[in-house]
N, CA, C, O and the ligand as a Tripos MOL2 file, in Angstrom:
@<TRIPOS>MOLECULE
protein
  225   223    57     0     0
PROTEIN
NO_CHARGES

@<TRIPOS>ATOM
      1 N          -1.0450  -50.6360  -31.7070 N.3       1 MET1
      2 CA         -1.1850  -51.7030  -30.4680 C.3       1 MET1
      3 C          -0.8020  -51.1170  -29.2570 C.2       1 MET1
      4 O           0.1980  -50.4110  -29.1320 O.2       1 MET1
      5 N          -1.6630  -51.4280  -28.2760 N.am      2 ALA2
      6 CA         -1.6330  -50.7530  -26.8960 C.3       2 ALA2
      7 C          -0.3730  -51.2930  -26.1620 C.2       2 ALA2
      8 O          -0.0160  -52.4670  -26.2630 O.2       2 ALA2
      9 N           0.2430  -50.4100  -25.4570 N.am      3 GLU3
     10 CA          1.4240  -50.8930  -24.5940 C.3       3 GLU3
     11 C           0.7750  -51.6090  -23.3900 C.2       3 GLU3
     12 O          -0.1490  -51.1470  -22.7210 O.2       3 GLU3
     13 N           1.3590  -52.7580  -23.2110 N.am      4 VAL4
     14 CA          0.8710  -53.5540  -22.0850 C.3       4 VAL4
     15 C           1.7720  -53.2490  -20.8690 C.2       4 VAL4
     16 O           3.0000  -53.3070  -20.9350 O.2       4 VAL4
     17 N           1.0370  -52.8960  -19.6770 N.am      5 GLU5
     18 CA          1.6850  -52.7510  -18.4640 C.3       5 GLU5
     19 C           1.7410  -53.9830  -17.6390 C.2       5 GLU5
     20 O           0.7320  -54.6670  -17.4700 O.2       5 GLU5
     21 N           2.8970  -54.2880  -17.1180 N.am      6 THR6
     22 CA          3.1790  -55.4630  -16.4230 C.3       6 THR6
     23 C           3.1760  -55.1150  -14.9680 C.2       6 THR6
     24 O           3.4950  -54.0070  -14.5350 O.2       6 THR6
     25 N           2.7470  -56.2570  -14.1530 N.am      7 TYR7
     26 CA          2.6250  -56.1540  -12.7570 C.3       7 TYR7
     27 C           3.2390  -57.3530  -12.1150 C.2       7 TYR7
     28 O           3.0330  -58.5040  -12.5020 O.2       7 TYR7
     29 N           4.0360  -57.0070  -11.0700 N.am      8 LYS8
     30 CA          4.8400  -58.0250  -10.3550 C.3       8 LYS8
     31 C           4.5740  -57.9650   -8.8980 C.2       8 LYS8
     32 O           4.9160  -56.9330   -8.3210 O.2       8 LYS8
     33 N           4.0210  -58.9040   -8.2230 N.am      9 GLY9
     34 CA          3.6830  -58.7520   -6.8570 C.3       9 GLY9
     35 C           2.9350  -59.9860   -6.3340 C.2       9 GLY9
     36 O           3.1850  -61.0890   -6.8200 O.2       9 GLY9
     37 N           2.1180  -59.8520   -5.4580 N.am     10 ASP10
     38 CA          1.4930  -60.9490   -4.9010 C.3      10 ASP10
     39 C          -0.0190  -60.7760   -5.0090 C.2      10 ASP10
     40 O          -0.5020  -59.6440   -4.9940 O.2      10 ASP10
     41 N          -0.8340  -61.9440   -5.1270 N.am     11 ALA11
     42 CA         -2.2010  -61.9470   -5.2680 C.3      11 ALA11
     43 C          -2.6890  -63.1190   -4.5460 C.2      11 ALA11
     44 O          -1.9520  -64.0870   -4.3570 O.2      11 ALA11
     45 N          -3.9370  -63.0780   -4.1200 N.am     12 TYR12
     46 CA         -4.4820  -64.2230   -3.3110 C.3      12 TYR12
     47 C          -5.0230  -65.2960   -4.4230 C.2      12 TYR12
     48 O          -5.8210  -65.0400   -5.3240 O.2      12 TYR12
     49 N          -4.4790  -66.4000   -4.1830 N.am     13 CYS13
     50 CA         -4.9690  -67.4400   -5.1550 C.3      13 CYS13
     51 C          -6.2030  -68.2300   -4.3860 C.2      13 CYS13
     52 O          -6.0780  -68.6200   -3.2250 O.2      13 CYS13
     53 N          -7.2380  -68.3950   -5.0500 N.am     14 VAL14
     54 CA         -8.3890  -68.8820   -4.3590 C.3      14 VAL14
     55 C          -8.3760  -70.5370   -4.0600 C.2      14 VAL14
     56 O          -8.8650  -71.1650   -3.1210 O.2      14 VAL14
     57 N          -7.6240  -70.9890   -5.2290 N.am     15 LYS15
     58 CA         -7.3500  -72.5550   -5.1310 C.3      15 LYS15
     59 C          -6.3710  -72.9450   -4.0480 C.2      15 LYS15
     60 O          -6.6140  -73.9120   -3.3250 O.2      15 LYS15
     61 N          -5.2080  -72.1830   -3.9050 N.am     16 CYS16
     62 CA         -4.1520  -72.5140   -3.0090 C.3      16 CYS16
     63 C          -4.5760  -72.0050   -1.6140 C.2      16 CYS16
     64 O          -4.0990  -72.4520   -0.5710 O.2      16 CYS16
     65 N          -5.6560  -70.8810   -1.6880 N.am     17 LYS17
     66 CA         -5.9850  -70.2200   -0.3990 C.3      17 LYS17
     67 C          -4.7200  -69.5630    0.2830 C.2      17 LYS17
     68 O          -4.5420  -69.4980    1.4990 O.2      17 LYS17
     69 N          -3.9370  -69.1230   -0.6210 N.am     18 GLU18
     70 CA         -2.7080  -68.4300    0.0080 C.3      18 GLU18
     71 C          -2.2960  -67.3100   -1.0170 C.2      18 GLU18
     72 O          -2.8150  -67.2480   -2.1320 O.2      18 GLU18
     73 N          -1.4700  -66.5520   -0.6430 N.am     19 LYS19
     74 CA         -0.8530  -65.3760   -1.5700 C.3      19 LYS19
     75 C           0.2100  -66.1010   -2.1580 C.2      19 LYS19
     76 O           0.9210  -66.9090   -1.5610 O.2      19 LYS19
     77 N           0.3110  -65.7210   -3.5820 N.am     20 ARG20
     78 CA          1.2560  -66.2000   -4.2840 C.3      20 ARG20
     79 C           1.8760  -65.0910   -5.1840 C.2      20 ARG20
     80 O           1.1740  -64.2720   -5.7770 O.2      20 ARG20
     81 N           3.1730  -65.1150   -5.2480 N.am     21 ASP21
     82 CA          3.8740  -64.1360   -6.1980 C.3      21 ASP21
     83 C           3.6370  -64.4130   -7.5070 C.2      21 ASP21
     84 O           3.6800  -65.5890   -7.8700 O.2      21 ASP21
     85 N           3.3480  -63.3820   -8.4310 N.am     22 PHE22
     86 CA          3.0900  -63.6170   -9.7440 C.3      22 PHE22
     87 C           3.4560  -62.5450  -10.6800 C.2      22 PHE22
     88 O           3.6910  -61.4280  -10.2200 O.2      22 PHE22
     89 N           3.5250  -62.7510  -11.8700 N.am     23 GLU23
     90 CA          3.7800  -61.5850  -12.8070 C.3      23 GLU23
     91 C           2.5740  -61.6560  -13.8660 C.2      23 GLU23
     92 O           2.2370  -62.6970  -14.4290 O.2      23 GLU23
     93 N           2.0680  -60.6030  -14.0260 N.am     24 GLY24
     94 CA          0.8650  -60.4620  -14.7460 C.3      24 GLY24
     95 C           0.7480  -59.0180  -15.6580 C.2      24 GLY24
     96 O           1.6620  -58.2030  -15.7810 O.2      24 GLY24
     97 N          -0.4100  -58.9290  -16.1750 N.am     25 THR25
     98 CA         -0.4950  -57.6180  -16.9130 C.3      25 THR25
     99 C          -1.6590  -56.8370  -16.2860 C.2      25 THR25
    100 O          -2.6140  -57.4040  -15.7540 O.2      25 THR25
    101 N          -1.5370  -55.5990  -16.3720 N.am     26 VAL26
    102 CA         -2.4780  -54.6170  -15.8210 C.3      26 VAL26
    103 C          -3.5400  -54.4210  -16.7660 C.2      26 VAL26
    104 O          -3.2440  -54.1490  -17.9290 O.2      26 VAL26
    105 N          -4.8890  -54.5380  -16.3700 N.am     27 LYS27
    106 CA         -5.9260  -54.1880  -17.2770 C.3      27 LYS27
    107 C          -6.8560  -53.1390  -16.5280 C.2      27 LYS27
    108 O          -6.9050  -53.0730  -15.3000 O.2      27 LYS27
    109 N          -7.5020  -52.4210  -17.2830 N.am     28 ILE28
    110 CA         -8.4200  -51.3560  -16.8150 C.3      28 ILE28
    111 C          -9.9130  -51.9820  -16.8250 C.2      28 ILE28
    112 O         -10.3830  -52.3320  -17.9080 O.2      28 ILE28
    113 N         -10.5960  -52.1130  -15.7440 N.am     29 SER29
    114 CA        -12.0100  -52.6160  -15.6710 C.3      29 SER29
    115 C         -12.9750  -51.5720  -16.4150 C.2      29 SER29
    116 O         -12.6030  -50.4850  -16.8580 O.2      29 SER29
    117 N         -14.1640  -52.0430  -16.4720 N.am     30 ASP30
    118 CA        -15.1220  -51.2120  -16.8640 C.3      30 ASP30
    119 C         -15.4200  -49.9450  -16.1350 C.2      30 ASP30
    120 O         -15.7340  -48.8930  -16.6920 O.2      30 ASP30
    121 N         -15.2920  -50.1340  -14.7700 N.am     31 SER31
    122 CA        -15.3170  -48.9920  -13.8160 C.3      31 SER31
    123 C         -14.1580  -48.0200  -13.7340 C.2      31 SER31
    124 O         -14.1450  -47.0050  -13.0380 O.2      31 SER31
    125 N         -13.0980  -48.4860  -14.5990 N.am     32 GLY32
    126 CA        -11.9650  -47.5100  -14.5640 C.3      32 GLY32
    127 C         -10.9560  -48.0210  -13.5250 C.2      32 GLY32
    128 O          -9.9410  -47.3510  -13.3300 O.2      32 GLY32
    129 N         -11.1430  -49.0540  -12.9060 N.am     33 ARG33
    130 CA        -10.1940  -49.5160  -11.8620 C.3      33 ARG33
    131 C          -9.0450  -50.2730  -12.4430 C.2      33 ARG33
    132 O          -9.2490  -50.9970  -13.4170 O.2      33 ARG33
    133 N          -7.9040  -50.1670  -11.9450 N.am     34 ARG34
    134 CA         -6.7580  -50.9900  -12.6190 C.3      34 ARG34
    135 C          -6.7620  -52.1220  -11.7520 C.2      34 ARG34
    136 O          -6.9500  -52.1010  -10.5360 O.2      34 ARG34
    137 N          -6.5200  -53.1950  -12.5360 N.am     35 MET35
    138 CA         -6.3040  -54.5170  -11.7990 C.3      35 MET35
    139 C          -5.2240  -55.4730  -12.6270 C.2      35 MET35
    140 O          -5.1150  -55.5030  -13.8520 O.2      35 MET35
    141 N          -4.5260  -56.1720  -11.7590 N.am     36 ALA36
    142 CA         -3.5850  -57.2350  -12.4280 C.3      36 ALA36
    143 C          -4.1830  -58.3690  -12.5560 C.2      36 ALA36
    144 O          -5.0090  -58.7680  -11.7350 O.2      36 ALA36
    145 N          -3.8150  -59.0640  -13.6700 N.am     37 GLN37
    146 CA         -4.2580  -60.3470  -13.9490 C.3      37 GLN37
    147 C          -3.1430  -61.3020  -14.1830 C.2      37 GLN37
    148 O          -2.3170  -61.0020  -15.0450 O.2      37 GLN37
    149 N          -3.0180  -62.3830  -13.5430 N.am     38 GLY38
    150 CA         -1.9230  -63.3100  -13.9380 C.3      38 GLY38
    151 C          -2.3450  -64.8580  -13.5750 C.2      38 GLY38
    152 O          -3.4880  -65.2470  -13.3350 O.2      38 GLY38
    153 N          -1.3220  -65.5270  -13.5920 N.am     39 ILE39
    154 CA         -1.5340  -67.0070  -13.3370 C.3      39 ILE39
    155 C          -0.7660  -67.2880  -11.9270 C.2      39 ILE39
    156 O           0.3110  -66.7700  -11.6320 O.2      39 ILE39
    157 N          -1.4710  -68.1620  -11.1320 N.am     40 CYS40
    158 CA         -0.6470  -68.6920  -10.0850 C.3      40 CYS40
    159 C           0.3590  -69.6590  -10.6090 C.2      40 CYS40
    160 O           0.1190  -70.5230  -11.4520 O.2      40 CYS40
    161 N           1.6360  -69.4100   -9.9700 N.am     41 PRO41
    162 CA          2.7500  -70.2750  -10.4850 C.3      41 PRO41
    163 C           2.7100  -71.6100   -9.9350 C.2      41 PRO41
    164 O           3.4560  -72.4850  -10.3740 O.2      41 PRO41
    165 N           1.8870  -71.8220   -9.0030 N.am     42 VAL42
    166 CA          1.8440  -73.1470   -8.2300 C.3      42 VAL42
    167 C           0.8500  -74.0000   -8.9300 C.2      42 VAL42
    168 O           1.2160  -75.0860   -9.3800 O.2      42 VAL42
    169 N          -0.4860  -73.5630   -9.0690 N.am     43 CYS43
    170 CA         -1.5800  -74.3710   -9.3950 C.3      43 CYS43
    171 C          -2.0970  -73.9510  -10.9720 C.2      43 CYS43
    172 O          -2.8520  -74.6850  -11.6080 O.2      43 CYS43
    173 N          -1.6310  -72.8000  -11.4440 N.am     44 GLY44
    174 CA         -2.1090  -72.3260  -12.7450 C.3      44 GLY44
    175 C          -3.3940  -71.6500  -12.8100 C.2      44 GLY44
    176 O          -3.8570  -71.3350  -13.9060 O.2      44 GLY44
    177 N          -4.0540  -71.3830  -11.6400 N.am     45 THR45
    178 CA         -5.3380  -70.7320  -11.4970 C.3      45 THR45
    179 C          -5.1750  -69.2720  -11.8260 C.2      45 THR45
    180 O          -4.1680  -68.6860  -11.4280 O.2      45 THR45
    181 N          -6.1420  -68.6120  -12.5610 N.am     46 LYS46
    182 CA         -5.9970  -67.2390  -12.7050 C.3      46 LYS46
    183 C          -6.1640  -66.5480  -11.4290 C.2      46 LYS46
    184 O          -6.9900  -66.9200  -10.5960 O.2      46 LYS46
    185 N          -5.3080  -65.4440  -11.2490 N.am     47 VAL47
    186 CA         -5.2970  -64.6240  -10.0060 C.3      47 VAL47
    187 C          -5.5130  -63.1590  -10.5150 C.2      47 VAL47
    188 O          -5.0710  -62.6930  -11.5650 O.2      47 VAL47
    189 N          -6.3330  -62.4720   -9.5000 N.am     48 ASN48
    190 CA         -6.5000  -61.0620   -9.8590 C.3      48 ASN48
    191 C          -6.0930  -60.1570   -8.7040 C.2      48 ASN48
    192 O          -6.1210  -60.6600   -7.5810 O.2      48 ASN48
    193 N          -5.7480  -58.9860   -8.8230 N.am     49 ARG49
    194 CA         -5.4880  -58.1940   -7.7650 C.3      49 ARG49
    195 C          -5.7800  -56.7980   -8.1920 C.2      49 ARG49
    196 O          -5.2540  -56.2800   -9.1770 O.2      49 ARG49
    197 N          -6.7140  -56.1560   -7.3430 N.am     50 ILE50
    198 CA         -7.1760  -54.8550   -7.4890 C.3      50 ILE50
    199 C          -6.0680  -53.8420   -7.1600 C.2      50 ILE50
    200 O          -5.5690  -53.7790   -6.0360 O.2      50 ILE50
    201 N          -5.7300  -53.1100   -8.1060 N.am     51 LEU51
    202 CA         -4.6440  -52.1800   -7.8520 C.3      51 LEU51
    203 C          -5.1040  -50.6640   -7.3880 C.2      51 LEU51
    204 O          -4.3470  -49.9420   -6.7390 O.2      51 LEU51
    205 N          -6.3350  -50.2920   -7.7650 N.am     52 GLY52
    206 CA         -6.6860  -49.0780   -7.3680 C.3      52 GLY52
    207 C          -6.1180  -47.9300   -7.9840 C.2      52 GLY52
    208 O          -5.9680  -47.9090   -9.2060 O.2      52 GLY52
    209 N          -5.7660  -46.9180   -7.2220 N.am     53 LYS53
    210 CA         -5.1580  -45.8390   -7.9800 C.3      53 LYS53
    211 C          -3.9120  -45.9760   -8.5560 C.2      53 LYS53
    212 O          -3.2040  -46.8810   -8.1170 O.2      53 LYS53
    213 N          -3.4880  -45.2750   -9.4460 N.am     54 LYS54
    214 CA         -2.3450  -45.2250  -10.1080 C.3      54 LYS54
    215 C          -1.2000  -44.8820   -9.2030 C.2      54 LYS54
    216 O          -1.1610  -43.7860   -8.6440 O.2      54 LYS54
    217 N          -0.2020  -45.8520   -9.0320 N.am     55 PRO55
    218 CA          0.9410  -45.3610   -8.1650 C.3      55 PRO55
    219 C           1.7110  -44.2990   -8.7070 C.2      55 PRO55
    220 O           1.7790  -44.1290   -9.9250 O.2      55 PRO55
    221 N           2.3310  -43.5290   -7.8400 N.am     56 GLU56
    222 CA          3.1840  -42.4010   -8.3090 C.3      56 GLU56
    223 C           4.4290  -42.7370   -8.9460 C.2      56 GLU56
    224 O           5.1740  -41.8460   -9.3530 O.2      56 GLU56
    225 ZN         -2.6950  -71.3930   -6.6820 Zn       57 ZN57
@<TRIPOS>BOND
     1     1     2 1
     2     2     3 1
     3     3     4 2
     4     3     5 am
     5     5     6 1
     6     6     7 1
     7     7     8 2
     8     7     9 am
     9     9    10 1
    10    10    11 1
    11    11    12 2
    12    11    13 am
    13    13    14 1
    14    14    15 1
    15    15    16 2
    16    15    17 am
    17    17    18 1
    18    18    19 1
    19    19    20 2
    20    19    21 am
    21    21    22 1
    22    22    23 1
    23    23    24 2
    24    23    25 am
    25    25    26 1
    26    26    27 1
    27    27    28 2
    28    27    29 am
    29    29    30 1
    30    30    31 1
    31    31    32 2
    32    31    33 am
    33    33    34 1
    34    34    35 1
    35    35    36 2
    36    35    37 am
    37    37    38 1
    38    38    39 1
    39    39    40 2
    40    39    41 am
    41    41    42 1
    42    42    43 1
    43    43    44 2
    44    43    45 am
    45    45    46 1
    46    46    47 1
    47    47    48 2
    48    47    49 am
    49    49    50 1
    50    50    51 1
    51    51    52 2
    52    51    53 am
    53    53    54 1
    54    54    55 1
    55    55    56 2
    56    55    57 am
    57    57    58 1
    58    58    59 1
    59    59    60 2
    60    59    61 am
    61    61    62 1
    62    62    63 1
    63    63    64 2
    64    63    65 am
    65    65    66 1
    66    66    67 1
    67    67    68 2
    68    67    69 am
    69    69    70 1
    70    70    71 1
    71    71    72 2
    72    71    73 am
    73    73    74 1
    74    74    75 1
    75    75    76 2
    76    75    77 am
    77    77    78 1
    78    78    79 1
    79    79    80 2
    80    79    81 am
    81    81    82 1
    82    82    83 1
    83    83    84 2
    84    83    85 am
    85    85    86 1
    86    86    87 1
    87    87    88 2
    88    87    89 am
    89    89    90 1
    90    90    91 1
    91    91    92 2
    92    91    93 am
    93    93    94 1
    94    94    95 1
    95    95    96 2
    96    95    97 am
    97    97    98 1
    98    98    99 1
    99    99   100 2
   100    99   101 am
   101   101   102 1
   102   102   103 1
   103   103   104 2
   104   103   105 am
   105   105   106 1
   106   106   107 1
   107   107   108 2
   108   107   109 am
   109   109   110 1
   110   110   111 1
   111   111   112 2
   112   111   113 am
   113   113   114 1
   114   114   115 1
   115   115   116 2
   116   115   117 am
   117   117   118 1
   118   118   119 1
   119   119   120 2
   120   119   121 am
   121   121   122 1
   122   122   123 1
   123   123   124 2
   124   123   125 am
   125   125   126 1
   126   126   127 1
   127   127   128 2
   128   127   129 am
   129   129   130 1
   130   130   131 1
   131   131   132 2
   132   131   133 am
   133   133   134 1
   134   134   135 1
   135   135   136 2
   136   135   137 am
   137   137   138 1
   138   138   139 1
   139   139   140 2
   140   139   141 am
   141   141   142 1
   142   142   143 1
   143   143   144 2
   144   143   145 am
   145   145   146 1
   146   146   147 1
   147   147   148 2
   148   147   149 am
   149   149   150 1
   150   150   151 1
   151   151   152 2
   152   151   153 am
   153   153   154 1
   154   154   155 1
   155   155   156 2
   156   155   157 am
   157   157   158 1
   158   158   159 1
   159   159   160 2
   160   159   161 am
   161   161   162 1
   162   162   163 1
   163   163   164 2
   164   163   165 am
   165   165   166 1
   166   166   167 1
   167   167   168 2
   168   167   169 am
   169   169   170 1
   170   170   171 1
   171   171   172 2
   172   171   173 am
   173   173   174 1
   174   174   175 1
   175   175   176 2
   176   175   177 am
   177   177   178 1
   178   178   179 1
   179   179   180 2
   180   179   181 am
   181   181   182 1
   182   182   183 1
   183   183   184 2
   184   183   185 am
   185   185   186 1
   186   186   187 1
   187   187   188 2
   188   187   189 am
   189   189   190 1
   190   190   191 1
   191   191   192 2
   192   191   193 am
   193   193   194 1
   194   194   195 1
   195   195   196 2
   196   195   197 am
   197   197   198 1
   198   198   199 1
   199   199   200 2
   200   199   201 am
   201   201   202 1
   202   202   203 1
   203   203   204 2
   204   203   205 am
   205   205   206 1
   206   206   207 1
   207   207   208 2
   208   207   209 am
   209   209   210 1
   210   210   211 1
   211   211   212 2
   212   211   213 am
   213   213   214 1
   214   214   215 1
   215   215   216 2
   216   215   217 am
   217   217   218 1
   218   218   219 1
   219   219   220 2
   220   219   221 am
   221   221   222 1
   222   222   223 1
   223   223   224 2
@<TRIPOS>SUBSTRUCTURE
     1 MET1         2 RESIDUE 1 A MET
     2 ALA2         6 RESIDUE 1 A ALA
     3 GLU3        10 RESIDUE 1 A GLU
     4 VAL4        14 RESIDUE 1 A VAL
     5 GLU5        18 RESIDUE 1 A GLU
     6 THR6        22 RESIDUE 1 A THR
     7 TYR7        26 RESIDUE 1 A TYR
     8 LYS8        30 RESIDUE 1 A LYS
     9 GLY9        34 RESIDUE 1 A GLY
    10 ASP10       38 RESIDUE 1 A ASP
    11 ALA11       42 RESIDUE 1 A ALA
    12 TYR12       46 RESIDUE 1 A TYR
    13 CYS13       50 RESIDUE 1 A CYS
    14 VAL14       54 RESIDUE 1 A VAL
    15 LYS15       58 RESIDUE 1 A LYS
    16 CYS16       62 RESIDUE 1 A CYS
    17 LYS17       66 RESIDUE 1 A LYS
    18 GLU18       70 RESIDUE 1 A GLU
    19 LYS19       74 RESIDUE 1 A LYS
    20 ARG20       78 RESIDUE 1 A ARG
    21 ASP21       82 RESIDUE 1 A ASP
    22 PHE22       86 RESIDUE 1 A PHE
    23 GLU23       90 RESIDUE 1 A GLU
    24 GLY24       94 RESIDUE 1 A GLY
    25 THR25       98 RESIDUE 1 A THR
    26 VAL26      102 RESIDUE 1 A VAL
    27 LYS27      106 RESIDUE 1 A LYS
    28 ILE28      110 RESIDUE 1 A ILE
    29 SER29      114 RESIDUE 1 A SER
    30 ASP30      118 RESIDUE 1 A ASP
    31 SER31      122 RESIDUE 1 A SER
    32 GLY32      126 RESIDUE 1 A GLY
    33 ARG33      130 RESIDUE 1 A ARG
    34 ARG34      134 RESIDUE 1 A ARG
    35 MET35      138 RESIDUE 1 A MET
    36 ALA36      142 RESIDUE 1 A ALA
    37 GLN37      146 RESIDUE 1 A GLN
    38 GLY38      150 RESIDUE 1 A GLY
    39 ILE39      154 RESIDUE 1 A ILE
    40 CYS40      158 RESIDUE 1 A CYS
    41 PRO41      162 RESIDUE 1 A PRO
    42 VAL42      166 RESIDUE 1 A VAL
    43 CYS43      170 RESIDUE 1 A CYS
    44 GLY44      174 RESIDUE 1 A GLY
    45 THR45      178 RESIDUE 1 A THR
    46 LYS46      182 RESIDUE 1 A LYS
    47 VAL47      186 RESIDUE 1 A VAL
    48 ASN48      190 RESIDUE 1 A ASN
    49 ARG49      194 RESIDUE 1 A ARG
    50 ILE50      198 RESIDUE 1 A ILE
    51 LEU51      202 RESIDUE 1 A LEU
    52 GLY52      206 RESIDUE 1 A GLY
    53 LYS53      210 RESIDUE 1 A LYS
    54 LYS54      214 RESIDUE 1 A LYS
    55 PRO55      218 RESIDUE 1 A PRO
    56 GLU56      222 RESIDUE 1 A GLU
    57 ZN57       225 GROUP 0 **** ****
């Protein structure tokens, strides 16, 4: 079983049209880009945040 990397930060919610703090999991996209996926704590919509390069 793969280890799941978690992410805590903010992402733009398209439904709220605001940035929301969320906790989610980090996924690697097909192009190798890291992105965090989570749920908006206010409206429950999925939010994504592109993380780009791996942080030091
Ligand atoms: Zn929202």
